[in-house]
C-alpha positions as CSV (number, residue, x, y, z in Angstrom):
1,M,-29.1,4.8,15.0
2,L,-27.5,1.9,16.9
3,L,-26.2,4.1,19.7
4,E,-29.6,5.7,20.2
5,G,-31.2,2.3,20.3
6,A,-33.6,3.0,17.4
7,S,-33.2,-0.4,15.9
8,T,-34.0,-4.0,16.3
9,D,-31.6,-6.7,17.5
10,Y,-31.7,-8.0,13.9
11,I,-30.6,-4.7,12.4
12,A,-27.9,-4.3,15.0
13,E,-26.5,-7.7,14.1
14,V,-26.6,-7.0,10.3
15,V,-24.9,-3.6,10.8
16,L,-22.2,-5.2,13.0
17,N,-21.6,-8.0,10.6
18,E,-21.3,-5.6,7.7
19,H,-18.8,-3.5,9.6
20,L,-16.7,-6.5,10.6
21,L,-16.8,-7.7,6.9
22,F,-15.7,-4.3,5.7
23,E,-12.9,-4.1,8.2
24,G,-11.8,-7.6,7.5
25,F,-11.6,-6.9,3.7
26,W,-10.1,-3.4,3.7
27,G,-8.5,-2.9,7.2
28,D,-5.1,-4.4,6.5
29,T,-4.7,-2.7,3.2
30,L,-5.4,0.8,4.7
31,D,-2.9,0.2,7.5
32,K,-0.3,-0.9,5.0
33,I,-0.9,2.2,2.8
34,K,-0.7,4.5,5.8
35,G,2.5,2.9,6.8
36,A,4.0,3.1,3.3
37,I,3.1,6.8,3.0
38,S,4.6,7.5,6.5
39,S,7.9,5.9,5.7
40,K,8.3,6.8,2.0
41,L,6.1,9.6,1.0
42,K,5.7,11.5,4.3
43,D,3.8,14.7,3.5
44,N,2.4,13.5,0.1
45,P,-1.1,12.2,0.7
46,I,-2.8,10.0,-2.0
47,S,-6.0,11.5,-3.2
48,S,-6.5,10.1,-6.8
49,T,-6.0,7.0,-8.9
50,V,-3.3,8.8,-10.8
51,E,-1.4,9.6,-7.6
52,A,-1.8,6.1,-6.3
53,A,-0.3,4.7,-9.6
54,K,2.7,7.2,-9.4
55,A,3.4,6.3,-5.8
56,F,2.9,2.6,-5.8
57,G,3.0,1.6,-9.5
58,D,0.2,0.4,-11.8
59,G,0.2,-3.1,-10.4
60,I,-1.5,-4.6,-7.3
61,S,-0.2,-2.1,-4.9
62,G,-1.4,0.9,-6.9
63,V,-4.8,-0.5,-7.7
64,S,-5.3,-1.7,-4.1
65,T,-4.4,1.9,-2.9
66,A,-6.8,3.5,-5.3
67,L,-9.6,1.1,-4.6
68,T,-9.2,1.6,-0.8
69,G,-9.3,5.3,-1.2
70,I,-12.5,5.1,-3.3
71,V,-14.2,2.7,-0.9
72,R,-13.1,4.7,2.2
73,D,-14.7,7.9,0.7
74,G,-17.8,6.0,-0.3
75,G,-20.9,7.7,-1.6
76,N,-20.6,9.8,-4.7
77,V,-17.0,8.5,-5.4
78,I,-18.2,4.9,-5.6
79,D,-21.2,5.9,-7.7
80,T,-18.9,7.7,-10.1
81,V,-16.6,4.7,-10.5
82,V,-19.6,2.3,-10.9
83,S,-21.0,4.6,-13.6
84,G,-17.8,4.7,-15.5
85,A,-17.4,0.9,-15.3
86,Q,-21.0,0.4,-16.4
87,N,-20.4,2.7,-19.4
88,L,-17.3,0.7,-20.5
89,M,-19.2,-2.5,-20.0
90,S,-22.1,-1.2,-22.0
91,K,-19.8,-0.6,-25.0
92,G,-18.4,-4.1,-24.8
93,L,-21.9,-5.6,-24.6
94,S,-23.0,-3.5,-27.6
95,A,-20.1,-5.0,-29.6
96,I,-21.1,-8.6,-28.4
97,Q,-24.7,-7.9,-29.4
98,K,-23.6,-6.8,-32.9
99,N,-21.7,-10.1,-33.3
100,T,-24.7,-12.0,-32.0
101,N,-27.0,-10.3,-34.4
102,D,-24.8,-11.7,-37.3
103,L,-25.4,-15.1,-35.8
104,V,-29.1,-14.6,-35.5
105,K,-29.3,-13.4,-39.1
106,R,-27.6,-16.6,-40.3
107,I,-29.9,-18.9,-38.1
108,D,-32.9,-17.1,-39.6
109,E,-31.7,-17.8,-43.1
110,L,-31.3,-21.5,-42.3
111,S,-34.7,-21.6,-40.5
112,K,-36.5,-20.4,-43.6
113,K,-35.4,-23.6,-45.4
114,I,-37.0,-25.8,-42.7
115,S,-40.5,-27.2,-43.5
116,N,-41.1,-29.3,-40.4
117,N,-43.1,-27.1,-38.0
118,N,-41.8,-28.7,-34.8
119,V,-38.2,-28.4,-35.9
120,K,-38.8,-24.8,-37.1
121,S,-40.3,-23.9,-33.7
122,F,-37.3,-25.4,-31.9
123,V,-34.9,-23.4,-34.0
124,G,-36.9,-20.3,-33.4
125,K,-36.5,-20.7,-29.6
126,V,-32.8,-21.2,-30.0
127,M,-32.6,-18.1,-32.2
128,S,-34.4,-16.1,-29.5
129,K,-31.9,-17.3,-26.9
130,A,-29.0,-16.1,-29.1
131,K,-30.8,-12.8,-29.7
132,G,-31.4,-12.2,-26.0
133,L,-28.0,-13.3,-24.7
134,V,-26.9,-9.8,-23.9
135,D,-30.1,-8.8,-22.2
136,F,-29.8,-12.0,-20.1
137,I,-26.3,-11.0,-19.0
138,V,-27.3,-7.5,-18.2
139,Q,-30.1,-8.7,-16.0
140,K,-27.8,-11.1,-14.1
141,V,-25.2,-8.3,-13.6
142,K,-27.9,-6.1,-12.2
143,E,-29.0,-8.7,-9.8
144,A,-25.4,-9.2,-8.7
145,T,-24.7,-5.5,-8.2
146,S,-28.1,-4.5,-6.8
147,A,-26.7,-4.3,-3.2
148,G,-24.6,-1.2,-4.1
149,G,-21.9,0.1,-1.9
150,W,-18.3,-1.4,-2.0
151,K,-19.6,-4.9,-2.7
152,G,-21.6,-3.6,-5.7
153,L,-18.5,-1.7,-6.8
154,L,-16.3,-4.9,-6.9
155,A,-19.1,-6.8,-8.6
156,T,-19.4,-4.1,-11.3
157,L,-15.7,-3.9,-11.9
158,G,-15.5,-7.7,-12.1
159,A,-18.4,-7.8,-14.6
160,Y,-16.8,-5.1,-16.7
161,L,-13.6,-7.0,-16.8
162,A,-15.5,-10.2,-17.8
163,V,-17.1,-8.4,-20.7
164,K,-13.8,-6.8,-21.7
165,A,-12.2,-10.3,-21.7
166,V,-14.9,-12.1,-23.7
167,R,-15.6,-9.3,-26.2
168,P,-12.8,-10.0,-28.7
169,K,-13.1,-13.8,-28.3
170,T,-16.8,-13.6,-29.0
171,G,-16.2,-12.0,-32.3
172,G,-13.7,-14.7,-33.3
173,L,-16.1,-17.4,-32.0
174,I,-19.0,-16.2,-34.0
175,S,-16.9,-15.8,-37.1
176,K,-16.0,-19.5,-36.8
177,I,-19.6,-20.4,-36.3
178,L,-20.7,-18.5,-39.4
179,Q,-18.2,-20.5,-41.5
180,V,-19.5,-23.7,-40.0
181,L,-23.2,-22.9,-40.7
182,S,-22.6,-23.5,-44.4
183,G,-26.0,-25.1,-45.0
184,K,-24.6,-28.7,-45.3
185,P,-26.2,-30.5,-42.3
186,K,-23.7,-33.2,-41.4
187,E,-20.7,-30.9,-41.9
188,M,-22.5,-28.3,-39.8
189,L,-23.1,-30.7,-36.9
190,K,-19.5,-31.9,-36.9
191,G,-18.2,-28.4,-36.9
192,A,-20.7,-27.3,-34.3
193,Q,-19.6,-30.1,-32.0
194,A,-15.9,-29.1,-32.3
195,I,-16.8,-25.5,-31.5
196,Y,-18.9,-26.5,-28.5
197,E,-16.1,-28.7,-27.1
198,E,-13.5,-25.8,-27.6
199,F,-15.5,-22.9,-26.1
200,A,-18.2,-24.4,-23.8
201,G,-16.3,-27.2,-22.0
202,D,-18.8,-28.9,-19.7
203,D,-22.4,-29.2,-20.8
204,D,-24.3,-26.0,-20.1
205,E,-27.8,-27.1,-20.8
206,E,-30.4,-25.5,-18.4
207,E,-32.9,-27.7,-16.6
208,G,-36.2,-27.8,-18.3
209,E,-34.8,-26.7,-21.6
210,E,-36.3,-28.4,-24.7
211,A,-34.0,-31.0,-26.2
212,P,-33.0,-30.7,-29.8
213,P,-34.5,-33.1,-32.4
214,E,-33.0,-36.5,-32.5
215,G,-34.2,-37.5,-36.0
216,E,-31.9,-38.2,-39.0
217,S,-33.4,-35.8,-41.5
218,D,-31.3,-33.0,-42.7
219,E,-33.6,-30.6,-40.9
220,D,-33.2,-32.4,-37.6
221,I,-29.4,-32.4,-38.0
222,T,-29.4,-28.7,-38.9
223,A,-31.4,-27.9,-35.7
224,R,-28.9,-29.8,-33.6
225,A,-26.0,-27.9,-35.1
226,I,-27.7,-24.6,-34.5
227,S,-28.4,-25.6,-30.9
228,K,-24.8,-26.5,-30.3
229,V,-23.3,-23.3,-31.6
230,V,-25.7,-21.1,-29.7
231,G,-25.0,-23.2,-26.6
232,A,-21.3,-22.6,-27.1
233,V,-21.7,-18.9,-27.3
234,K,-23.9,-18.7,-24.2
235,A,-21.7,-21.1,-22.2
236,F,-18.6,-19.1,-23.1
237,V,-19.8,-15.6,-22.6
238,W,-22.1,-16.2,-19.6
239,G,-19.7,-18.8,-18.1
240,I,-16.9,-16.2,-17.7
241,V,-19.3,-13.5,-16.3
242,K,-20.9,-16.0,-13.9
243,K,-17.5,-17.2,-12.6
244,V,-16.4,-13.7,-11.9
245,L,-19.6,-12.7,-10.1
246,T,-19.3,-15.8,-7.9
247,E,-15.6,-16.7,-7.3
248,A,-14.4,-13.0,-7.4
249,G,-17.6,-11.6,-6.1
250,T,-19.5,-13.0,-3.2
251,A,-16.9,-15.7,-2.4
252,A,-14.0,-13.2,-2.3
253,V,-15.9,-10.9,0.0
254,A,-16.9,-13.8,2.3
255,Q,-13.3,-15.0,2.5
256,M,-12.2,-11.4,3.3
257,A,-9.6,-11.7,0.5
258,G,-8.8,-8.0,0.6
259,P,-8.3,-6.0,-2.6
260,A,-4.9,-7.7,-3.4
261,G,-6.5,-11.2,-3.0
262,W,-9.5,-10.1,-5.1
263,I,-7.2,-9.0,-7.9
264,K,-5.3,-12.3,-7.8
265,Q,-8.6,-14.2,-8.0
266,L,-9.6,-12.2,-11.0
267,A,-6.2,-12.9,-12.6
268,D,-6.6,-16.6,-12.1
269,I,-10.0,-16.5,-13.9
270,F,-8.8,-14.4,-16.8
271,Q,-5.3,-16.0,-17.3
272,K,-6.2,-18.1,-20.2
273,V,-9.0,-16.0,-21.7
274,A,-7.3,-12.5,-21.6
275,G,-4.4,-12.1,-19.3
276,G,-3.1,-12.3,-15.7
277,V,-2.4,-9.8,-13.0
278,A,-1.1,-7.1,-15.3
279,W,-4.2,-7.3,-17.6
280,V,-6.6,-7.1,-14.6
281,C,-4.8,-4.1,-13.1
282,E,-4.7,-2.3,-16.4
283,G,-8.4,-2.9,-16.9
284,I,-9.3,-1.7,-13.3
285,M,-7.2,1.4,-13.7
286,E,-9.0,2.2,-16.9
287,A,-12.3,2.0,-15.2
288,I,-11.3,4.0,-12.1
289,S,-8.8,6.4,-13.7
290,R,-10.8,9.6,-13.0
291,A,-11.6,8.8,-9.3
292,K,-10.7,11.3,-6.7
293,F,-11.2,10.8,-2.9
294,K,-10.3,12.2,0.5
295,P,-6.5,12.1,1.0
296,I,-5.0,9.0,2.5
297,T,-2.2,10.1,4.7
298,G,0.3,8.3,6.9
299,G,-0.7,10.2,10.0
300,S,-3.4,9.7,12.6
301,S,-5.4,12.5,11.0
302,A,-6.6,10.3,8.1
303,A,-10.3,9.9,8.0
304,S,-11.5,6.5,9.2
């Protein structure tokens, strides 16, 4: 289209920028892979994730090789991997939703004992937020991956890893919360504050969000405790997903980190919550394990 002149200057600039971005992110890796195949593997091209792992190991080199092959082939191969990662992510989100439903049930039990209509209304809104947490994350992930292509692939894999990381922690977090929500207001608030500080870190209140009651009645204190624990769950789960979609998503692409740099950025994010480089590589390999692509060879005949 560009060669035939059937485009505007704006479209030409966008296409050129995207091409340069792609070359900047993947070019060096492809050159290194071709060089390694030429010097070590010679006539053994890489055409699947399994072959990449056998040739270069299941760490950064193997994952980078497999991802490069997938992106280089594009189209249906990327779609297949994205679909597989989305399926794994969906299973993780379903598990998180199940845990969240347990929390919602307990909040509902406490809400039925509240007689003050204003406090009851506030607790109802907080309960709705807990109930809709997974839907909120799904929508944010859809927005982040809507562009499709190789950038959508990286965003989807990152989101899948984020869900994989927080899934077991969320179960433990909500188990703690259920123990704290004993029905004794002051004890609940004290325990809720401790949980919030452990799992939420910085305050995650959204602008315009209704503040919890500040009164001293048992119902006011109960509402504040409920608000704190739901805030902790949201800040923990969404906080990790959001960090991945930004720092290891758009930021990594803009910095042209390359697949190896992208993997290391993910490892930094997940180090405390799940694991480092080995955990990230294992998770990515799980998501792309069935991928097949056009052979990457060491010769000049390799497809560009």
